[in-house]
N, C-alpha and C positions, 0 to 999 in steps of 0.2 A: 199227668201223674203227680201225686202229691207226696211229700216226705215230711215227717215230723221235724220240727226244729230241734237241732241236736243239743242246743243249750237254751234254756229260757233266760230272760233278762236277770231274774233273781238268782238263778244258779250261777250265772257268769259273775255277777257282783259278789256273791258269797265266795266263789272260788278265788277271785282276784283279791278279795279282802284277806282271806286266809293265807294265800301265797305271799301277799305283801307283808302281812304281820310276821310270818315265819322268817322271811328273808331279812326283815328288819331286826328281829331278835338275833339271828345268826350273825349278821354283820356287826351288831353291837358287841358281840363276843370276840370279834376278830381283832387281834392285837396289831394287825398291819393296817395302816391308813392308806387308802387309795383315793385318787381323784374320781369322783362319781361323774356320771353322764350329766347330771343336772349342774354340777359344779363347773364342768367344762362349758356348758351352755351359758352359765352366768359369767364365766370369764370372757367369753366372746360377746356376751350380751345379746344373743339372738336365739330365736327358736325357729328352726328351719322345717317348714312343712312342704312335703312333696305332693303334688296334685296333678290332675288332668283337667284341661279346660272344658267346662260345660256350664250351662245356665244354672244347674242345680248345685254344683260343687264350688266352682270358682270361675268367674268371668269378669271382663272389663269392657264397658260399653263406650269407652272414650272419655267418660267423665267420672264414673264411679266403679269401684270394685264391688262385686256381690257374690253370693253363693253361700249355701248353708255351711259347708265345711270351712269356707273362708271366714264367715262371721264367728263361728264357734272357735276356730283357730285363733282369731284375733283376740277373743276373750280369754283364751288359754294363755296366750302370750302376756296379756295384761295381768292375769292372775300370777304368772311367774315373774312379772316385772321385767320382761324381755321384749325385744322388738321382733315382730313376726316377719320372717323372710319366706317368700313363696318361690319354690322351684317348680316350674311347670314342665311336664314331660308329654311326649307325643303319644305314648301308649303304655299299657300296664307293664309290659316286660321291662321297659326303661325305668318305670317307677319302682318296681320291686328290685331291680338291679341296683338302683341308687340307694334304696333302703339297706340292702345287704352290704353294700360297699361303704356304709357309714357317710354317705354324702348328704343325707337328710336325717332329721331327728325322728320324724314320724310321717306316715303316709295317710293323708286325709283326702279321699276322692270318692266318697260314697261307696266304700268297699264292703261287699257282703262278707260276713265272717263265716267261711266254710270250714269243715273239719280239717282239710289239708292246710289251710291258712292258719288255723288255730294251732296245729302241730308245729308249724314253721316259725310263726311270729307270736308276739304277745299283742293283746288288744285292749282298747278301752272298753268300758261298758257300752253296749249299743245305744245310739242316740236316736234311732228310729228303725222301723221294720218295713220291709217291702216284700212283694211277691214277684216271681219271675213269670213273664207272659210270652206265649208264642203269638207273634203278630203276623197278620197277612193283609193283603189289599182288599178292602171292602168290595164286594161284587164278584170276587173270584172264589175259587173252591175253598171252603172252610173245613179244615180237619177238626174232628171232634175229640180225638185223643192221639197218643203217640203212634199207635198202630195205623192211624189214618193218614199220616203225613206222607205225601207223594212227591216231595221235591227236597233238595238240600236245605238243611237248617243252617243259617248263618249265625255265627257267634264271634265274639272278639277274642283274639289270642290272649291267653293269660287271665281271662275273666272267670268269675264264678259260674257264669253260664256254660263256659266250655267244660269246666270241672264237673258240674252237675250233669250235663247232657252226656258226657263221656261215660258216666256211671250207668246211664240208661242203655248203653250199647249191648250190655250183657243180656238184657231182657228184650231189646229190640235191635237185633244185629243188622237189620236191613236199613236202619237209619243212615242217612248220608250227612255227615257234619262238615261244613265248610268253615274253616277258621280264617278270619280276616285280620291282617296286620294294618297298623297305621290308620285305623278307623275308630269311631266312637259310637255310642248307642244312638246318638242323634243322627249321625250320617247313615247308620243302618236303617233307621226309620224313614229317612228321606229316600233311600234307595227303594224301599218297599212302596212308598207313596208314588214314586216315579216308575214303578214296575221293573226295576233293574234286577231285583231279587224277589223270591216268592215268600220266604219265611225267615224270621229272625227271632232270637230270644232277647228280650230287654227287660229292664226293671219296670214294675208297675208305675212307679213315680215318674219315670221318664216318658212312658207311654201316655200317661194322663196329661202331662204338659204338652207333648207334641201333637196330640190329637186335635188341640185347638188351632194348630197351624196347618196340619195335614189331616183333614177330616176323613180321608179315605183309609186311614189306618184303623184296623179293627183287631180286637182280641179274639184269637181262636179258642184258647183255653189257658188255664193257669197250670204251669208246669211244677212250680214249687211255691208253697204258701209260706208266708211270714218268715222271711230271712232277715237276721239281724245285720245292721250296718254299723261299723265301728272303725276307729282309727287303729292302725297297725304300727308296732314298733319292733325293733330287733330284740332277740333273746340275748340280752347282755348279762354281764357278771353282776351288775348292781341293779337295784330296783328303784333308783331315785326318780327317774322320769315316769316310770310305770306307776309308782305310788302317787306322784303328783297328779298324774292323769286321772287316776281313780278318784282321788279326793276332789279334783276339779269337777269331774262329771257328776259326782254326788251332789256337790254344791249347786250345779246348774239345774239338776233335776229338782232339788229342794226349793230353789228360788223361782222356779217356773221359767227360767231362761230358755231351756231346751223346748219347752212347750210353746213358748213365744216364737222362737225361730222356726219351729215346725209349722206353726200356724201361718207364719209369714209366707212360707214356701209351698205348703200343702193345704192350708186351711180353706182356701177358696175353691179348691178343685172338687167339684161334685160329680154327679152322674153326667157322662158325656152325651150331649145331644147332637147327633149327626146333622140333622136338618138345620137347627139353629146355628151351628158352627159354619156350615156351608153358606147359609144365607148371610151371616155376618161377614165372612170373607169376601163374598160377592159385593156386599154393600160398601166394604172398605174401598173396593175398586171403582164402583159406579156411583156411590153417593157421597162418600167422605170428601173427595177432592173438591166438591162444590162448596163445602163449608170449612175446609181445613184452615184457610187463612183467617177466618173469624175465630176459630178455636185458638189459634196462635196469637191473634191480636188481643183477645181478652183473657188469656191465661194470666195467672197471678203467681207470686212466689209460693203461695200455699197450694195452688191448683194448676199444675202444669197442663199444657194443651192436650196431651194424650189422655190424661185423666179426665179432663173436661169433655173430650170427645167420647170417652167410654161411658161417662154418666149420661150424656145426651143420647147415646145409643140405647142404653138401658131404659131411659125415660120415653123416647119417642121413635127409636130406630132411625134417627136423623130425618124425621118427617116434620117440617115446620108447621103443618096444619094438624098435627096429632091432637087428639082430644080423648079424655077418659070420661067414664060415666059420672065421676065426682066433680067434673068441671075444670080440672087442670088442663092446660093447653100449651102447645108450642114445642119447640126443640128441647127445652129444659122442663117442660110440663109444670109451669109455675101456677100456683093458685092466684086468685085475684089479690088476696091480702099480701102474698109474697111479692107479686109484681108491683103492687103499690109501694111496698116497703123499699124495694130497690129501684123505684122510679122507672118501671117499664110501662110505657103507654100502650104498646101493641104487642100482646103475647105471641101473635102469629108472625111477627117480624123476626126472622132468624137472628139477625144481628142483635136486636134488643133482648131477645130471649137468652142468647148465649152470654151476653154481657151481664144480664141480670142474674143468671144462674151462677156464674163465676163469682160475682160480687157477693151473693147471698151465701154461697158455700165458704168463701174466704172469711166472711164474718162469723159463720158458725164455728170454724176452726179457731178463730181468735177468741171466741166466747167460752171455749172448753177449758176446764181446769188445767192449770200449769203442771199439775202432778202427772198428767198423761204424757208418756214419752212422745217426743216430736214426730218420730217415724210412724206412730200409730194413731195420731190425732185424726188423720184423714178418714180412717175407717169409722171412728166415732162420729165424725161430722157427716159422713154419708148416711149412717143409720139415722142420725138426727134429721138430715135432709128428707129422709123417707117417712119417718114416723113422728118427727118433731123433737125438739130439744128436751121438752119436759118428759116425754116417755123414755128418752135415752137416759136422763138423770135418774128416772125411776129404776131402770135396769141396773144402773151403777149401785143404787141403794140395795137392790135385791142381791147383787153380787157380794156386797159387803155383809149383808145378813147371813149369807152362806159361808162367811169367813174366807172368801176368795178375794182376789185383787181387783178392785173396781177400775184401776188404771191399766189393766191388762186386757187388750182386745180379745185374746183367746178366752178369758174367763167371762167377759161381758157378752161376747158373741154366743157362748154356750147357754147363757141365761135369757137371751132375747125371746125365745119361744115361751118363756114363763109368763109373759104378758098376756098370753091367751088363757092362762089358768086362773080361775077365780081365787084359788088358794093364795096366789101371789099378787095378782093385780089389785085385789081388795086392800092390800097393805101399802099400795103406792099412792102417790098424790094425784096422778093424772089418770089412773085406772087402766082399763083394757086398751090394748093396742095390737096391731098385726105384727108382732115381733118376729114370727117365723118368716113373714114376707120381707121384713127388714134385713134379716140374716141372709136370706136368699138374694135380696137386692144387692147387698154389699159384695157377696161372693161372686155374683154375676159380673158386677163392675170390675172386680179384681181380675176375673177371667178375661173380660174384654180388654182391660188395660194390658194384661200380659200379652194377649194376641196382638194388640195394636203396637205395643212396644217392639215385639218380634218383627211385625210387618215393617215398622219404621226402620228398624235395624237392618232388615233384609233389603229394604229400599236403599238405605245408606250404603250397605255393602255392594248392592248392584250398581249404585252411582259411583262408588269407589272403584269397583271392578271396571265399570265403563270408563271412568276417568283414567284408571291405570292402563286399561286397554287402549284408550285414546292416546295416553302418554306413551305407551309402547309403540302404537302406530306412528305417533309423532317422532318417537326416538328412532324407530326403524326408518321412517321417512327421512329424518335428519341424517341417519347413517347412510341411507340410500342416496340422499342429496349430496352428502359429503363424499360418498363413494363415487357418485356421478361427477361431482365437482372435481374429485381427485382424478377420475378417469379423464374428464375433460382437460383438467390441468396437466395430467400425464400425457394426454393426447396432444394438447397444445405444446407441452414441453418437448414431446417427441417430434411434433411438427417443427417447433423452433429449433430442436437439436438437429433434425434432418435438414431444415432450412439453413441452419448454421453450417452443418457439414457441407450441404450443397453450395452454400455461399463461400465456405472455405475452399471447397473443391473448385468452384468457379473462379474464386480469387486466385487459387493455386494455378488453375488452368490459364487464367488471364496472366498471372505472374509468370507461369512457365512460358506461356505464349509470348508475353512481353519480353521475358528473358531470352526466349528463342529468337524473337524478332531482333532484340538488342544483340543477342549472340550472332545471329545471321548478319545483322546490320554491322556489328563489330567486325565479323568475318569479311562482310562485303566492304566495310570501311577499310579493314586491314588489307583486304584484297585490292581495293581501289588505291589504298595508300601504297600498297606494294606495287600495283600497276603504275600508280603515279610516280612512286619512287623508282620503279624499274624504268618507267618512261623518262623520268627526270634523270635517272642514272644513265639511261640510253642517250637522252638529250645531252646530259653532261659528258657521257662518253663520246658521243658524236661531236659534241661541242669541243670536247677535249681533243678528239681526233682532228676535228676541224681546226681547232685552235692550234693543235700540234702541227696539223697540215699547213695551217696558215703560218704558224710559227716557222715550220720547216720551209714553207714557201717564202715566207718573209725572210727567213734565214738564207734560203737558197737565193731569193731575190736580192737579199742584202749582200749575200756572198757574191751573187752574180753582179749585183750593183757594185759591190766592193771590188769584185773581180774586174768588172767593166771600168769601175772607177780607177782601180789599180792599173787596169790595162790602159784606160784613158790617161790616167796619171802617168803611167809609164810612157804612154804615147805622147802625152803632153810633155812629160819629162823628156821623152826622147825628142819630141818636137822642140821643147824648150832647149833641150840639150843641143838638138840639131840647130835650132834657131840661135841658141847661145853660141854654139860652135860656129854657126854661120855668121853670127854677129861678131863673135870673137874673130872668126876668120876674116870677116869684113873689116872689123876694127883693126884686126891684125894687118889686113891688106891695106887698109886706109893708113894705118900707122906706117906700114911699110911704104905705102905710096907717099904718105906725108914725109916719112923719113927720106924717101927717095927724092921728094920735092925739096925737102929741106936740104938734103945733101946736094940736090941739084942746084938749089939756090945758093947754097953755101959755095957752091962751086963757081 
C-alpha cells in the first residue's frame, strides 16, 4: 500500500523558512530579553545529539566513529562552533523521552518525518528520502500486498513503521502487529534471516545494506514510498536552534556536502544480486583465509587490507590464475605494462600480484590532485585503476565543463558514463573509455568492502564474544576453583576444628583422667598417708602404751626395786641396825667385859 508524501522537500523548506522569518520578526519586537536555546548551547559550548547505534546513523568500530547522522551532526557542531556530544539510546522511546525532557538538543537517528511527529516536534529540512519495505525470508511464502500477509508483522516500538502500519488496521483489520522493544532494524533483519520471525517492516536503506550480509533477506513489497528523513527538535519558545538548523541544511545542500555524504553511504548500493552475494559470502569463508595474510602483509597506509581484498575479489574473485580476454592476469589482474612498472615478474604468483597491485594503487592515490578530499581519493584511484589515470582526468574535465565539482566523487561518478558518448569523449584528451564499467567497478568494490568490513567486525565480535565467553568460563572456573578451595579450606578448617575439638576433648579427657588418677592417687596417697598415719599413730599409740607400760613397768619395777631396795635397805638397815646393835651390844659387852677386866685387874 502506497501513500503520498505528506510534505515535499520544497514545501517543508518554504514552511520552515516562513515560520522562522515570522518568529524572528516577532521576537525582534519583544521588549523582554530571554536567553535563547542557542545561547544556552554556546554557554556550555556543546551541541548534544541524541541517536541510536546503527551502521547508517552512528557507530564506532573500535578505531573510528561513522554514520550519516554523526558526520552531518559533526559538521553542524563545527558550523555553530560547538563541540558535538553524542548521547546514545537503546530504543526510540528513550530517545524521544530524552528529547522531550530537554536532555538533548536534537534527535538525529535516521528518523522518518511522519505527520504525527511533525505535529509534536519541529524538524530540519529532509536530508534524504527512503521507502518502507515489508521483508521476508527468501524461499518462503511472499505476500504480494497487505491483504496477502498471513503472519504477524514485526515493527519497532515508537517507530514510523509502527505509526504507519497502525493506520492500515482500519482498512485491514485482520493484520496482526507485533511491536518489539529494545530491538533495532538490523536485529529485525537478522531475525528474519535466521527465521525467528516471518515479516518485518524496515527502511529501504537498511535493507539494501543488510542484504549484502544476509542474502536470504527479500523484499515482499513497498508499503510506503519516499518518506523524508530529518532531525527533530522540541517545539520551544524560541527559534534560535531551529533557524540555525535550517540555514545549516541549506548551506550543506548548496555546497554539495549532503550529496557527498549520501553518496558515501548510499552511492555504491545498486541492484541486489542474490547469487553474487551468496557466492561472495561463501568465498569469504573458503577462499579468503588462504590469502588474507598476504593482503595484510602488503596493505599500505593508502590501501588497507580489506580494501585490497575487495579490489582483488572484483578483479579475479581471488583466483590467482584468473585471466581476461584482454590479457590481464592474476589476483589483481595486472597488465604486462603495469606488472613491469611495479616490478612483478610472475603475475600468476599470488604474493607478487597482491604486492604489485597494492603498490600500483598507492602510487595512483599519490598522483591524484591534492584538491581531492583525502577520504574520496581512493574512489578516484579505483576508477583510474580500472580505466587509466588519463581517462579519469578526462572525466574531471567533463565535470568541470558541466560546472560541477571535479573534486567531488559524487559529481565525477555521475559523469563517468559520458565517456561512452561521442558528444563528450571527442572533447577529451584520451577519448572513448568504458566509463559505465568503471562506475560499476567502483560501486562493486565499495559493496564488497562494506561486506568484508562487516564480516571482519562480526568475526571480531565473535572472537570478542568467544574471548568474553572464555573469560567468563575462566571467571566461573576461578570462582568454582575458589569455591572448591574455600570448601576444601572450610572442610580442612572444619577437620582441623573438629580435630582441635577432638584433641582438646582428648586432652581434657587425658587431663581429666590424669586429674582423676592424680585425684585417686592423692586420695590413695592420702588414704595411705592416713593408713600410715593411723598405723604410725597406732604404732605410736601402741609404742606409747608400750612405753607407758614399760614406763609403768619400769616405774613399778623401779618402785618394786625401790621397794625391794627400801626393803633391802630397811633389811640392811635393820641388819645394819641389828649388826650395829649386835656390834654395839658386843662392843658394849666387850666394854663391859673390858671394864670388868679392868675393874678386875684394878682389883
